[in-house]
C-alpha positions in Angstrom: 88.8 -160.7 -17.9 85.6 -160.1 -19.8 85.1 -156.7 -21.1 81.9 -156.2 -19.2 84.0 -156.9 -15.7 86.7 -154.6 -16.8 84.2 -151.8 -17.3 81.8 -152.5 -14.8 81.0 -148.9 -12.9 83.7 -147.4 -15.0 81.5 -146.7 -18.3 78.0 -147.4 -19.4 78.1 -151.3 -20.2 75.3 -150.7 -22.7 77.8 -148.9 -25.1 79.6 -152.0 -25.6 76.6 -154.6 -25.3 77.6 -156.3 -28.3 81.3 -156.9 -27.2 80.9 -157.3 -23.3 82.0 -160.8 -23.3 85.3 -160.5 -25.3 88.1 -162.0 -23.0 90.8 -159.6 -22.6 93.9 -161.2 -21.6 96.5 -158.1 -21.7 96.4 -154.4 -21.7 98.7 -152.0 -23.2 99.2 -148.4 -24.3 102.1 -149.4 -27.0 101.1 -150.8 -30.2 104.5 -152.7 -30.3 103.5 -154.7 -27.4 100.2 -155.9 -28.8 99.0 -159.7 -28.4 96.3 -161.5 -29.7 93.2 -160.7 -27.6 94.6 -157.6 -26.0 93.1 -154.2 -25.1 95.1 -151.3 -26.7 94.8 -147.7 -24.6 95.3 -144.7 -27.0 97.0 -142.3 -24.6 98.0 -138.8 -25.6 101.6 -138.1 -24.6 104.1 -135.2 -25.4 105.6 -136.8 -28.5 103.0 -139.3 -29.7 99.5 -139.8 -29.6 98.2 -143.4 -29.3 94.9 -142.8 -31.7 97.5 -142.6 -34.5 98.0 -146.3 -33.9 94.3 -147.6 -33.5 94.3 -149.2 -36.9 97.6 -150.8 -36.5 96.5 -152.1 -33.0 93.5 -154.0 -34.4 95.6 -155.4 -37.2 98.0 -156.7 -34.9 95.3 -158.7 -32.9 93.8 -156.2 -30.5 90.1 -157.0 -29.8 89.4 -153.6 -28.3 90.8 -150.2 -28.6 89.9 -147.5 -26.0 90.1 -143.9 -27.5 88.9 -140.3 -26.6 85.7 -139.4 -28.1 87.4 -136.2 -29.6 89.6 -138.4 -31.7 87.1 -140.8 -33.3 88.7 -142.1 -36.4 87.0 -141.8 -39.7 88.0 -145.4 -40.5 87.6 -148.3 -38.6 87.9 -152.2 -38.5 84.6 -154.0 -38.3 86.4 -156.7 -36.3 87.4 -154.4 -33.7 85.4 -153.0 -30.6 86.1 -149.4 -30.1 85.2 -147.8 -26.9 85.2 -144.0 -26.7 85.7 -142.1 -23.2 86.3 -138.6 -22.3 90.1 -138.9 -21.4 92.1 -142.1 -21.8 94.8 -140.8 -19.9 92.5 -140.5 -16.6 90.6 -143.9 -17.4 93.7 -145.8 -17.7 94.3 -145.8 -13.8 90.8 -147.3 -13.4 91.3 -150.2 -16.1 94.9 -150.8 -14.8 93.4 -150.9 -11.1 90.4 -153.2 -12.1 92.6 -155.8 -14.5 95.6 -156.1 -12.3 93.7 -156.2 -9.0 96.2 -154.1 -6.9 99.2 -156.3 -6.9 101.3 -154.0 -4.8 98.9 -154.8 -1.8 100.3 -158.4 -2.2 103.8 -157.7 -2.1 106.0 -155.2 -0.1 107.1 -152.5 -2.5 110.1 -150.2 -1.5 110.8 -147.0 -3.5 113.8 -145.6 -3.9 114.0 -141.8 -5.2 116.8 -139.2 -5.2 119.2 -137.7 -7.8 122.0 -140.3 -7.4 122.4 -143.5 -5.8 119.1 -145.4 -6.8 120.4 -148.1 -8.9 123.3 -149.0 -6.4 120.7 -148.8 -3.4 118.2 -151.2 -5.3 121.2 -153.6 -6.0 122.1 -153.5 -2.3 118.7 -154.1 -1.0 118.3 -157.1 -3.2 121.4 -158.8 -2.2 120.7 -158.1 1.6 117.0 -159.4 1.5 118.4 -162.4 -0.6 120.9 -163.2 2.4 118.1 -163.0 4.5 116.2 -165.5 2.8 113.6 -163.4 1.0 112.6 -163.3 -2.7 113.0 -160.0 -4.4 112.0 -158.4 -7.8 113.6 -155.2 -9.1 112.4 -152.5 -11.2 115.1 -150.1 -12.1 117.5 -148.0 -14.7 119.5 -151.2 -15.8 116.7 -153.9 -16.0 113.6 -155.4 -14.5 114.1 -158.5 -12.6 111.6 -160.9 -11.5 113.4 -163.7 -9.7 115.6 -165.2 -12.2 113.9 -163.5 -15.2 115.3 -160.3 -16.4 113.5 -157.8 -18.9 115.5 -154.7 -20.7 114.3 -151.4 -19.2 112.9 -148.8 -21.2 112.6 -146.2 -18.6 113.7 -146.0 -14.9 110.3 -146.4 -13.8 107.8 -147.7 -16.3 104.3 -146.4 -17.2 101.4 -147.1 -14.9 100.1 -150.2 -16.9 103.6 -151.7 -17.1 104.2 -151.2 -13.4 101.1 -152.8 -12.7 101.9 -155.8 -15.1 105.4 -156.3 -13.4 104.0 -156.2 -9.9 101.4 -158.6 -11.1 103.9 -161.0 -12.5 106.1 -160.7 -9.1 103.0 -161.5 -7.2 102.3 -164.7 -9.3 106.0 -165.6 -8.8 105.5 -165.5 -5.1 108.4 -163.0 -4.5 108.1 -161.2 -1.0 109.7 -157.7 -2.2 109.5 -155.4 -5.2 112.4 -152.9 -5.1 111.6 -150.0 -7.2 113.8 -146.9 -8.5 111.1 -144.1 -8.6 112.1 -141.0 -10.8 110.8 -137.5 -10.4 109.0 -137.9 -14.0 107.1 -141.0 -12.7 106.0 -139.3 -9.7 104.8 -135.9 -11.6 103.1 -137.9 -14.1 101.3 -140.3 -11.9 103.0 -143.4 -13.2 103.2 -144.8 -9.7 99.8 -143.5 -8.3 98.2 -147.0 -7.9 101.1 -148.4 -6.0 100.7 -149.2 -2.3 104.4 -148.3 -1.2 105.4 -150.3 1.9 108.8 -148.1 2.5 110.7 -145.4 0.5 114.3 -144.3 0.6 115.6 -140.6 -0.1 119.2 -140.3 -1.4 119.8 -136.6 -2.1 118.9 -133.7 -4.4 120.8 -131.9 -7.0 120.3 -130.0 -10.1 118.9 -132.3 -12.5 116.0 -132.7 -15.1 115.3 -128.9 -14.6 114.7 -128.9 -18.4 111.5 -130.5 -17.4 110.7 -129.4 -13.8 111.8 -125.7 -14.3 113.1 -125.1 -11.0 114.9 -127.1 -8.0 111.8 -126.9 -5.5 109.4 -128.3 -8.5 111.8 -131.2 -8.7 112.0 -131.5 -4.9 108.1 -131.3 -4.7 107.8 -134.4 -7.1 110.2 -136.5 -5.2 108.4 -135.5 -2.0 105.2 -136.9 -3.1 106.5 -140.5 -2.4 106.9 -139.6 1.1 103.8 -137.7 1.6 101.7 -140.5 0.6 103.1 -143.0 3.0 101.0 -143.4 6.2 102.0 -143.7 9.7 102.3 -147.6 9.5 105.0 -147.3 6.7 109.0 -146.4 7.0 110.8 -143.5 5.4 114.5 -143.8 5.2 116.3 -140.3 4.6 119.5 -139.0 4.0 120.0 -136.4 6.8 123.4 -135.3 5.1 121.3 -133.6 2.6 119.6 -130.5 3.2 116.3 -131.6 1.3 116.3 -134.7 3.4 115.9 -132.2 6.4 113.1 -130.8 5.0 111.7 -134.1 3.9 111.5 -135.5 7.7 109.0 -133.0 8.5 106.8 -133.8 5.3 105.7 -137.3 6.0 103.4 -139.1 8.5 105.3 -142.3 8.2 107.9 -143.6 10.6 111.3 -141.7 9.7 114.9 -143.4 9.9 117.6 -141.1 9.1 121.1 -142.0 7.7 124.4 -140.1 7.2 128.0 -139.4 7.7 128.1 -135.9 8.9 125.1 -135.6 10.9 123.8 -137.3 13.9 121.7 -139.6 12.1 119.7 -142.8 13.5 122.0 -144.9 11.3 125.5 -143.7 10.8 128.9 -144.7 9.4 132.1 -144.6 11.6 135.7 -145.6 11.3 135.7 -145.2 7.4 138.8 -146.4 5.7 138.8 -145.8 1.7 140.9 -147.8 -0.7 141.3 -148.2 -4.3 140.0 -152.0 -3.9 137.8 -151.8 -1.0 135.9 -149.9 1.8 135.7 -150.6 5.4 133.7 -148.9 8.2 131.1 -149.7 11.0 127.4 -149.3 10.8 126.1 -148.1 14.0 122.7 -148.4 14.9 121.0 -148.4 18.1 123.1 -151.1 20.2 124.3 -152.4 16.7 127.9 -152.1 15.5 128.0 -153.8 11.9 131.6 -154.2 10.5 131.5 -153.9 6.8 134.1 -154.7 4.2 133.1 -153.8 0.6 134.4 -153.8 -2.8 132.2 -150.8 -3.5 134.6 -147.8 -3.2 134.1 -144.0 -2.5 132.1 -142.0 0.1 129.2 -141.9 -1.8 128.8 -145.7 -1.9 129.2 -145.7 2.0 125.9 -143.4 2.0 124.4 -145.9 -0.4 125.1 -148.7 1.9 123.9 -146.9 4.9 120.3 -146.4 2.8 120.3 -150.0 1.9 121.0 -151.3 5.5 118.6 -148.6 6.8 115.6 -150.3 4.9 116.4 -153.8 5.6 117.1 -153.3 9.4 113.8 -151.8 9.6 112.3 -154.8 8.1 113.9 -157.1 10.6 116.5 -158.3 8.7 119.5 -159.5 11.2 122.6 -157.7 11.4 124.3 -161.0 10.0 122.2 -160.7 6.7 123.0 -157.4 6.5 126.9 -157.8 6.7 126.6 -160.6 4.3 124.2 -159.2 1.5 126.7 -156.0 1.5 129.6 -157.8 1.2 128.3 -160.5 -1.2 127.8 -157.6 -3.9 131.0 -157.2 -5.7 130.0 -155.0 -8.4 126.7 -152.7 -9.8 126.8 -152.6 -13.6 128.3 -149.3 -14.7 128.8 -147.7 -11.3 132.3 -147.1 -10.5 132.9 -150.4 -12.5 136.7 -151.5 -12.6 137.8 -153.0 -15.7 141.0 -155.0 -15.4 143.0 -156.6 -18.2 146.4 -156.2 -16.4 147.0 -153.1 -18.3 149.0 -151.5 -15.5 146.8 -148.5 -14.7 143.1 -148.5 -13.4 140.0 -148.1 -15.5 136.7 -147.3 -14.4 133.2 -146.9 -16.1 130.7 -145.0 -14.3 127.0 -143.5 -15.0 127.9 -140.3 -13.6 126.3 -137.8 -15.7 125.2 -134.9 -13.2 127.4 -132.4 -11.6 126.9 -134.0 -8.0 127.6 -137.2 -9.2 130.5 -136.6 -11.4 132.1 -134.7 -8.4 131.4 -137.4 -5.9 133.3 -140.1 -8.2 136.2 -137.8 -8.8 136.6 -136.8 -5.3 136.4 -140.5 -4.5 138.8 -141.6 -6.7 141.1 -138.7 -5.5 140.7 -139.4 -2.1 141.9 -143.4 -2.4 144.6 -142.8 -4.6 147.4 -139.9 -5.4 147.6 -141.1 -9.0 147.0 -139.0 -12.3 143.4 -138.8 -12.9 142.4 -138.8 -16.6 138.5 -138.1 -17.3 136.7 -138.9 -20.5 133.1 -137.3 -20.3 130.4 -135.5 -22.2 126.8 -134.1 -21.7 123.6 -135.3 -23.2 121.9 -133.5 -25.7 118.1 -132.0 -25.3 118.4 -132.2 -21.5 119.5 -130.0 -18.8 121.7 -127.4 -20.6 122.5 -125.5 -17.5 124.5 -128.1 -15.9 127.0 -128.6 -18.7 129.3 -125.5 -17.6 128.8 -126.9 -14.0 130.2 -130.4 -15.2 133.0 -128.5 -17.1 133.8 -126.9 -13.9 133.9 -130.1 -11.8 135.9 -131.8 -14.2 138.6 -129.1 -14.4 138.8 -128.8 -10.6 138.8 -132.5 -9.8 140.6 -134.2 -12.8 144.1 -134.0 -13.9 143.2 -134.2 -17.4 140.0 -134.4 -19.2 139.0 -135.3 -22.8 135.6 -133.9 -23.4 133.5 -135.6 -25.9 129.8 -136.9 -26.7 127.3 -138.4 -24.5 124.1 -139.2 -26.3 123.9 -135.7 -28.2 120.3 -136.7 -29.5 119.3 -133.8 -31.7 122.0 -131.3 -30.9 125.3 -130.3 -32.5 127.9 -132.2 -30.2 130.3 -129.2 -30.7 127.8 -126.9 -29.5 127.2 -129.1 -26.2 131.0 -129.1 -25.9 131.3 -125.3 -26.2 128.8 -124.9 -23.4 130.9 -127.5 -21.2 134.1 -125.6 -21.6 132.4 -122.2 -20.6 132.6 -123.5 -17.2 136.0 -125.2 -17.3 139.0 -123.6 -15.7 142.4 -124.1 -17.4 143.7 -125.7 -20.4 144.4 -129.3 -19.1 142.0 -130.9 -21.5 141.4 -131.7 -25.1 138.3 -132.1 -27.3 137.4 -135.4 -29.1 134.1 -135.6 -30.5 134.1 -139.2 -31.4 133.6 -140.8 -28.2 135.6 -144.1 -29.2 138.5 -142.1 -30.2 138.5 -140.3 -27.1 138.5 -143.4 -25.0 141.5 -144.6 -27.4 143.6 -141.5 -26.7 142.7 -141.5 -22.6 144.1 -145.1 -22.8 147.0 -144.3 -24.8 147.9 -141.4 -22.6 147.4 -143.5 -19.3 150.7 -144.5 -17.6 151.7 -147.1 -14.9 149.4 -146.3 -11.7 147.1 -143.6 -13.6 143.6 -143.8 -13.2 141.0 -143.7 -16.4 137.5 -142.7 -15.8 134.9 -143.0 -18.5 131.7 -141.1 -17.0 128.3 -140.7 -18.4 127.5 -143.9 -20.3 127.7 -146.6 -17.4 125.6 -149.7 -18.1 124.2 -148.2 -21.6 125.3 -150.1 -24.5 124.4 -147.3 -27.1 124.8 -143.6 -28.1 121.9 -141.7 -29.3 122.7 -139.5 -32.3 119.9 -137.7 -33.7 116.9 -140.2 -33.6 119.0 -143.2 -33.9 120.8 -145.6 -31.2 123.7 -146.7 -32.2 125.7 -149.7 -30.8 128.5 -148.4 -28.3 129.4 -150.7 -25.3 132.3 -149.3 -23.4 133.3 -152.7 -22.0 134.0 -153.9 -25.5 135.8 -150.9 -26.7 138.2 -151.1 -23.8 138.9 -154.7 -24.2 139.4 -154.0 -28.3 141.6 -151.3 -27.3 143.9 -152.7 -24.6 144.2 -155.8 -26.8 145.2 -154.0 -29.6 147.6 -151.9 -27.7 149.2 -155.2 -26.3 149.9 -156.8 -30.0 
């Protein structure tokens, strides 16, 4: 797109008269993503200021750099076009809207928000829609999927430019749906402001990200924005078993479909039977009774399945495709993922890193098995310090034995984090092992026939963040190596 067409009615074109016929092929706000003939928008963030990378942008091939007038550099390159505006963070929306031409108006975008369950629900919706013959893209915590292509995920919900780019690629690939995990940070920072959501799901709300939002009410207000922006021709699917779900029902103009197990919801689960290998129940909706048998275990996954089924049924998907899609999904990476090397005891990897998520997973495993439950967990550094004692209390109550270790300590002292976890721990049925690999090794050595070992916190992640370094850390690989060594 020509530069003059991007900026028409956005800035005074005369300011870029010499450069107005430059052809821009891509837009980015990260200097690492710069390609030839790209536009670099120097955004100002909490940690980094894009203006500091303006020279690097031109040297890498950017044709245009958009900067704040207040940050005009003392040095520029003669071969680059510099566009100065009052506020790049406000201008980026107008530029993205013009360049990408509102792709979410050409693809049905389903947003999923809430503290827990977003990733599993996204996989379930994708599987159901595929069973019904629809083509889907996914933007989520684990990766971004466009048809058969996958890209690594940087954030649960990308920035405003990358969102528009991904949606544009999905439109070009002629996909029917985009399923998107929508974080509270993304909602409060306006990262999804240009997206015309077709429908939205609310899972639940527990204490999380309070280091950022400060209060639970602020956290809820951020989540609620997704539903407050939906008009009457859109659909909201809401967990009525959650107290904040009950509040949310009254805050949207959209059609509301509720789901739940405990309350009289529009879509309910009945005849629930939980085991260590599978879950069976019936989805009751209007005149339908859909019998489900799934390898996703635990009561929290019953809730996740209800949410996915609710969205798809409102989209006109048949009950047979709903059943087929749910049963086709055998595992979600890092979500109560069972690791089986014939070791005689069960090992699960799960992403649970909040009080509520950890409690859900531990209670699920306790419900389906009377075996001894050994837990390996920690808490992340530079995040939500108040949840550490709460997770310690949950571990002491719900696990038979805990090995307390690290989980992305970042810039904090791991021993200080462990101390805060232990402040909520009741009893002495634990040990501390700061080295997470050693903690896993001790758990596996301790486990006897019929026991369950749960590694909580890392899930799909393949790294540990220590100080400002990402260190390779693949729990699947570690378990494989340790169990193999034990067999020798």
